[in-house]
Backbone bond lengths (Angstrom), bond angles and torsions (degrees), N, CA, C in turn:
res aa  C-N    CA-C-N  psi(-1)  N-CA   C-N-CA  omega(-1)  CA-C   N-CA-C  phi
1 M - - - 1.429 - - 1.536 107.95 -
2 Y 1.297 116.05 144.52 1.455 123.41 -176.69 1.531 108.41 -122.64
3 F 1.340 117.24 140.82 1.453 119.99 176.19 1.517 110.30 -151.00
4 R 1.330 116.10 163.83 1.463 121.81 175.69 1.524 108.14 -99.17
5 A 1.320 116.12 127.67 1.463 121.91 -174.26 1.514 112.15 -81.24
6 G 1.336 115.12 149.66 1.455 122.01 172.99 1.515 109.78 -89.60
7 D 1.327 116.78 -174.65 1.463 121.26 -174.58 1.532 113.67 -66.44
8 K 1.330 119.41 -19.05 1.462 121.26 178.02 1.534 111.72 -68.87
9 F 1.310 117.02 -16.17 1.454 121.20 -177.98 1.528 112.86 -100.96
10 G 1.308 117.55 9.84 1.458 120.22 179.38 1.511 110.38 103.83
11 E 1.306 116.71 -110.92 1.460 121.81 -177.26 1.525 110.63 -73.18
12 I 1.336 116.53 120.84 1.461 121.72 -177.90 1.526 110.14 -69.16
13 N 1.330 115.27 140.39 1.463 124.89 177.75 1.525 114.46 64.65
14 K 1.315 117.68 15.47 1.458 120.08 174.27 1.529 108.00 -75.15
15 G 1.303 118.04 137.00 1.455 121.82 178.13 1.518 111.12 -70.91
16 N 1.319 117.23 139.90 1.454 122.73 -179.23 1.513 110.37 -136.17
17 I 1.309 115.16 151.19 1.454 122.05 174.99 1.521 107.20 -114.32
18 I 1.331 117.12 128.66 1.459 121.29 178.22 1.517 108.45 -80.92
19 L 1.333 115.41 120.23 1.463 120.71 178.94 1.519 111.47 -92.48
20 K 1.326 116.54 -33.49 1.453 120.30 -176.78 1.525 109.49 -151.57
21 A 1.320 117.09 125.53 1.459 121.10 176.46 1.515 109.14 -82.36
22 L 1.323 117.25 140.36 1.458 121.36 -177.20 1.520 112.91 -102.79
23 Y 1.311 118.31 15.47 1.462 120.42 178.77 1.512 108.80 -86.21
24 G 1.301 115.55 120.15 1.459 121.97 -175.80 1.510 109.22 101.56
25 L 1.322 115.94 127.98 1.462 119.78 -173.62 1.519 113.75 -62.37
26 K 1.311 117.61 -41.02 1.465 118.77 -174.25 1.521 112.21 -62.63
27 S 1.313 117.63 -38.74 1.465 119.51 -178.30 1.516 112.49 -80.81
28 S 1.333 118.21 -17.82 1.458 120.23 -173.65 1.522 114.00 -87.00
29 G 1.306 118.28 -19.84 1.457 120.84 -176.37 1.518 112.38 97.25
30 V 1.338 117.76 -10.96 1.461 121.12 179.50 1.521 109.85 -63.97
31 A 1.319 117.02 -42.85 1.470 120.77 -178.57 1.528 110.95 -59.00
32 E 1.313 117.18 -41.50 1.465 121.00 179.64 1.532 111.36 -63.30
33 I 1.331 116.42 -43.32 1.470 120.44 179.13 1.524 110.42 -63.63
34 L 1.336 116.90 -46.28 1.459 120.40 -179.15 1.530 110.62 -62.51
35 H 1.315 116.66 -41.11 1.461 120.62 177.62 1.531 110.38 -62.04
36 D 1.318 116.98 -43.72 1.476 121.33 178.64 1.531 111.75 -63.04
37 L 1.335 117.42 -28.83 1.460 121.69 178.57 1.537 112.54 -84.20
38 G 1.325 116.73 -0.07 1.464 120.60 177.19 1.512 114.98 96.39
39 Y 1.320 118.04 6.36 1.459 120.94 178.29 1.517 110.62 -79.44
40 K 1.325 116.13 150.23 1.466 122.64 175.02 1.519 107.68 -119.68
41 S 1.309 116.00 143.57 1.453 121.54 178.12 1.531 109.12 -78.06
42 S 1.314 116.43 135.91 1.460 121.95 179.26 1.527 110.34 -68.05
43 L 1.320 116.28 141.84 1.464 120.08 176.27 1.529 110.81 -69.92
44 A 1.326 117.03 -32.12 1.462 121.05 -178.26 1.523 112.21 -72.02
45 D 1.335 117.16 -35.04 1.460 121.91 -178.89 1.524 107.60 -149.96
46 P 1.313 118.65 112.15 1.473 120.88 -175.79 1.529 114.33 -65.72
47 D 1.332 117.89 -10.09 1.463 120.60 177.74 1.525 112.49 -95.36
48 I 1.329 117.07 6.70 1.466 122.50 172.69 1.522 106.88 -111.27
49 W 1.322 115.18 120.75 1.458 122.38 -178.05 1.520 109.20 -114.93
50 Y 1.335 117.31 147.90 1.459 120.27 -177.83 1.531 110.91 -146.41
51 H 1.310 116.03 157.03 1.460 121.76 168.86 1.522 109.58 -162.27
52 V 1.333 115.74 160.34 1.461 120.88 -178.28 1.518 109.15 -77.76
53 E 1.338 115.35 132.02 1.463 121.67 172.97 1.527 107.81 -124.75
54 V 1.318 115.39 163.39 1.455 120.99 179.58 1.520 108.50 -125.50
55 R 1.330 115.56 125.51 1.470 120.00 176.56 1.518 109.15 -69.32
56 P 1.324 118.48 159.28 1.469 121.57 -177.58 1.535 114.39 -53.31
57 Y 1.335 117.50 -28.47 1.462 119.87 -179.59 1.531 112.76 -93.68
58 G 1.356 117.23 10.84 1.459 121.64 171.91 1.517 117.02 99.74
59 F 1.325 119.51 -3.21 1.462 122.26 -179.13 1.529 110.47 -74.29
60 K 1.339 116.90 124.53 1.473 121.37 177.94 1.527 109.90 -90.25
61 Y 1.317 115.70 141.47 1.463 121.27 178.99 1.527 108.51 -156.49
62 Y 1.321 117.19 170.78 1.458 121.95 175.83 1.526 110.00 -94.26
63 A 1.311 115.44 126.80 1.468 121.50 170.20 1.528 106.38 -92.71
64 Y 1.324 116.69 148.25 1.462 121.09 -177.09 1.526 111.08 -127.77
65 V 1.328 114.44 149.50 1.456 122.26 168.35 1.522 106.04 -124.91
66 L 1.331 115.70 122.54 1.459 121.65 176.22 1.521 107.15 -106.28
67 A 1.308 116.48 129.44 1.462 120.33 -178.68 1.524 109.34 -129.28
68 Y 1.316 115.75 126.54 1.449 121.48 177.07 1.520 107.51 -137.11
69 V 1.302 116.98 110.44 1.455 125.67 -177.39 1.530 109.10 52.34
70 D 1.332 118.59 -99.65 1.460 119.64 -179.61 1.525 112.30 -115.56
71 D 1.331 117.40 16.59 1.465 122.16 175.33 1.523 108.92 -105.12
72 I 1.323 116.56 128.38 1.461 121.24 177.75 1.521 107.89 -128.24
73 L 1.328 116.07 129.92 1.454 122.47 178.03 1.525 108.23 -123.44
74 V 1.331 116.70 124.71 1.460 122.00 177.54 1.520 107.42 -105.48
75 I 1.323 116.20 124.26 1.461 121.80 178.90 1.524 107.05 -110.83
76 S 1.320 115.37 104.24 1.459 121.86 -174.51 1.520 109.07 -161.83
77 H 1.317 117.24 158.47 1.469 119.24 175.51 1.520 110.55 -68.79
78 D 1.341 116.65 -23.16 1.469 121.71 176.97 1.526 108.15 -145.22
79 A 1.322 116.01 95.27 1.461 121.39 -176.83 1.525 112.70 -82.13
80 T 1.328 118.09 -2.67 1.461 122.35 -172.29 1.530 112.92 -59.00
81 T 1.317 117.97 -44.35 1.474 120.84 -177.66 1.520 110.85 -59.31
82 T 1.326 115.95 -48.98 1.467 120.39 -179.36 1.521 111.53 -65.89
83 M 1.324 117.70 -46.39 1.463 120.71 -178.82 1.529 111.80 -65.87
84 T 1.328 117.31 -36.81 1.473 120.44 178.02 1.520 110.24 -64.46
85 A 1.330 117.00 -43.02 1.466 120.42 178.35 1.528 111.02 -62.10
86 L 1.321 116.93 -41.61 1.468 120.20 178.75 1.529 111.33 -68.55
87 S 1.332 117.02 -34.92 1.470 120.04 -178.03 1.525 112.23 -69.19
88 K 1.330 118.03 -17.94 1.471 120.75 176.98 1.522 111.68 -73.23
89 L 1.325 116.39 -24.93 1.462 120.74 -179.73 1.529 112.71 -102.94
90 F 1.336 116.38 -29.22 1.457 121.12 -175.34 1.521 111.00 -126.50
91 C 1.322 115.49 151.18 1.457 121.08 173.38 1.524 106.69 -85.32
92 L 1.331 116.38 111.01 1.455 120.39 -178.36 1.523 110.22 -83.05
93 K 1.331 116.11 143.70 1.461 121.99 -176.21 1.525 112.46 -66.13
94 D 1.316 116.70 -46.89 1.457 121.12 -175.27 1.527 110.66 -111.63
95 D 1.317 115.69 170.01 1.457 119.99 174.33 1.535 108.53 -72.31
96 L 1.317 116.52 -175.98 1.453 120.49 -176.97 1.530 112.42 -87.45
97 S 1.305 116.52 36.38 1.456 121.28 178.05 1.530 109.06 -84.86
98 P 1.343 117.07 164.85 1.474 119.09 177.72 1.529 110.57 -56.63
99 P 1.324 116.52 144.34 1.471 120.07 -176.71 1.515 112.69 -69.38
100 R 1.332 115.22 149.76 1.463 121.97 175.45 1.524 110.90 -107.04
101 C 1.328 117.06 -24.98 1.457 120.28 176.93 1.523 109.94 -153.97
102 Y 1.329 115.93 158.30 1.458 122.47 176.62 1.518 107.67 -149.29
103 A 1.319 115.92 123.41 1.468 122.27 178.44 1.532 111.79 49.20
104 G 1.329 116.53 41.30 1.452 121.98 177.13 1.516 114.98 88.54
105 A 1.333 118.26 -10.04 1.465 121.43 -179.13 1.529 110.01 -92.41
106 T 1.327 116.10 142.26 1.459 122.25 177.13 1.528 108.95 -83.49
107 I 1.330 116.53 134.25 1.461 121.54 179.84 1.523 108.12 -116.88
108 K 1.328 115.80 129.21 1.466 121.08 179.45 1.525 109.38 -135.60
109 K 1.331 114.52 156.57 1.453 121.51 172.19 1.514 107.79 -104.28
110 W 1.311 117.55 140.86 1.451 120.13 175.18 1.516 108.75 -146.54
111 C 1.300 116.33 162.67 1.456 120.75 178.47 1.522 109.49 -129.00
112 M 1.310 115.43 155.67 1.458 121.62 -177.51 1.530 111.13 -64.53
113 M 1.306 116.37 137.43 1.453 123.66 171.86 1.532 113.50 57.72
114 G 1.322 118.32 21.37 1.452 120.97 178.18 1.513 114.30 69.87
115 D 1.324 118.54 11.41 1.466 123.14 -178.53 1.526 108.79 -85.88
116 E 1.318 117.46 105.72 1.468 122.08 -177.52 1.524 112.97 -62.41
117 S 1.343 117.74 -22.09 1.461 119.99 179.28 1.527 111.59 -84.76
118 A 1.335 117.23 -8.69 1.461 121.77 -178.34 1.524 111.04 -77.92
119 K 1.301 115.03 172.21 1.466 122.03 178.23 1.534 110.08 -62.50
120 H 1.311 116.38 134.47 1.461 121.10 179.09 1.526 110.05 -91.64
121 W 1.310 115.76 146.38 1.456 122.98 -179.51 1.525 108.90 -123.82
122 G 1.309 115.81 152.90 1.456 120.54 174.53 1.516 110.21 -90.55
123 H 1.304 116.68 148.52 1.462 122.07 -179.61 1.524 107.69 -138.35
124 I 1.310 116.78 127.23 1.465 121.58 177.79 1.522 107.59 -118.13
125 S 1.332 116.36 130.95 1.459 119.87 178.76 1.526 109.71 -140.73
126 S 1.304 114.06 165.68 1.470 120.22 177.26 1.518 111.32 -101.77
127 E 1.330 117.36 16.46 1.458 122.02 -174.04 1.526 113.09 -53.94
128 E 1.313 118.03 -54.24 1.469 120.73 -178.32 1.527 111.26 -66.65
129 F 1.339 116.86 -39.04 1.460 120.97 177.21 1.525 109.95 -60.50
130 D 1.341 116.34 -44.72 1.464 120.84 179.18 1.525 111.73 -62.15
131 K 1.338 116.64 -43.80 1.461 120.57 179.00 1.532 110.71 -60.51
132 Q 1.332 115.89 -45.28 1.466 119.95 -178.88 1.525 111.37 -66.70
133 T 1.327 116.68 -40.85 1.458 120.79 178.95 1.527 110.61 -63.22
134 T 1.334 116.56 -44.01 1.461 121.22 178.21 1.528 110.82 -62.76
135 A 1.336 116.66 -45.22 1.469 120.44 179.24 1.527 110.74 -61.13
136 N 1.336 117.24 -41.37 1.471 120.97 178.84 1.528 110.95 -64.20
137 A 1.342 116.34 -43.10 1.465 120.05 -179.84 1.531 110.64 -64.83
138 E 1.332 116.69 -43.16 1.462 120.07 178.90 1.521 111.22 -64.12
139 H 1.329 116.95 -39.16 1.468 120.84 177.99 1.526 110.31 -61.29
140 E 1.331 116.89 -45.43 1.469 120.64 179.60 1.530 110.81 -64.84
141 Q 1.332 116.71 -40.74 1.469 119.56 178.23 1.520 111.19 -64.49
142 D 1.330 116.74 -40.20 1.470 120.69 177.74 1.523 110.58 -61.89
143 K 1.331 116.47 -42.89 1.477 120.06 179.90 1.516 111.15 -61.06
144 Q 1.324 116.96 -33.12 1.458 121.34 -177.57 1.536 112.19 -95.66
145 G 1.342 115.83 -1.60 1.461 119.87 -179.83 1.515 113.00 67.55
146 R 1.331 117.65 30.71 1.467 120.86 -175.02 1.527 112.39 -123.02
147 R 1.284 118.61 28.14 1.460 120.55 -177.13 1.528 110.70 -68.69
148 V 1.334 116.46 137.03 1.459 122.83 -179.66 1.518 108.69 -101.73
149 D 1.322 116.88 133.66 1.464 122.00 176.10 1.529 106.85 -82.77
150 A 1.338 117.12 109.95 1.462 122.36 -175.47 1.528 112.56 -59.41
151 D 1.333 118.09 -28.78 1.465 120.91 -179.93 1.518 112.47 -69.27
152 K 1.312 117.22 -19.94 1.477 120.55 -177.70 1.531 112.39 -98.52
153 V 1.331 117.61 -0.34 1.472 120.87 -178.57 1.524 108.32 -84.10
154 E 1.353 115.65 127.89 1.461 120.20 178.10 1.527 109.04 -80.34
155 N 1.345 115.45 153.65 1.470 122.84 176.92 1.522 113.58 58.35
156 R 1.309 117.16 31.68 1.466 119.42 179.78 1.515 109.35 -80.89
157 V 1.304 116.60 151.34 1.465 122.39 178.28 1.516 107.70 -85.55
158 T 1.325 116.07 130.25 1.468 119.26 178.49 1.514 110.47 -120.25
């Protein structure tokens, strides 16, 4: 297959030949790396991988890797080993900092009662996705002159 590359690929409009598609873990090489790192594919969803890890103070838990097309999320107390191994085979979009989004979902860290010294928890929401979807829908409605005033809609859910 042949295509013209955009600016993310370096030279704009340069012709390229696709040698290997990376959609699907088995064909991309990600599955092999995860297997070599000791991860097992979940029976419920083959794109969810897990393995036992041990926190520095001895607590055992399951670390997870979620993979969807070209989005990979590592859930671990130290994701560096897994992300470093993946970065040797693939060019990763972001640095190895904590994730801000995954597959359109916003990811945040928060702690109980605003106490920064307390245990931190992960939080995933669709807030940003919803905002963007709403903005896109309103833009399309404006272009077509068909925007609905939500305050005038009867039986609306609030």
